[in-house]
N, C-alpha and C positions, 0 to 999 in steps of 0.2 A: 164340180168345178171346184178346186181349191182357192180360197180367200188368199188375197196376195202376200199377207203376212203370217198364215198359219204354217206354212213351211218352216219359219225361223222360229217357232215356239216347241219348248221342248220341258216334259214334266220333271220336277226334282225328285230324284232317285233314280230316274232313267238312266241307263247304262252308257259312258261315255260315248260308245259305238253309234248310240243313236244322236247324242248331239253331234257327230262329225258328220253323219249322215245328213243332218239338216243344214249344218253350215256348207256342205258341198252343194244341197239342193237348193239351197236360198241365194247363194253367190254373193251375199249382202256382207258376208265375213263377220256376222255376228248371230246368236242365238239369244232368245229371251228365254229365262229359266223361268218356270211358273209351279205354286204348289198345285194340288190336285182340284182347290176351288178356284184357280184361274189366278190367284193374287200372284204378282211378279216379286220374286225374290232375289232377281240378279241377272247378269248377263253373260255369256261365254264367249270367246273369241278363239281362232286358231291359235294365237299365242298363248292363253291360257291352256290350251289342250298339250301345248308341246311343253310348258313348265310341269303340267300333271306328268307327262310321259317320265321328263328327267328326274322327277321324284318317285318314279317306280309305280304310276297308275298303269291300268291294262285297258283293253277296251271293255272288260267288263265292270271296271269301277263306276260304282253309281255317283250321279249329279247330287252331292250332299256336302 
């Protein structure tokens, strides 16, 4: 069983596609971006993703 907020966490360096999937799965409208150690380094919203696409990001663009 997945813990309630596990689905809204994504690792730094993961592709944008994974963050979009987490946004969709969580339905919270936000994901927490973490280092491999688990330290939180930021958050990502659907608005951040749209702005990234407008600047030329692709689904394979890493989160960093």
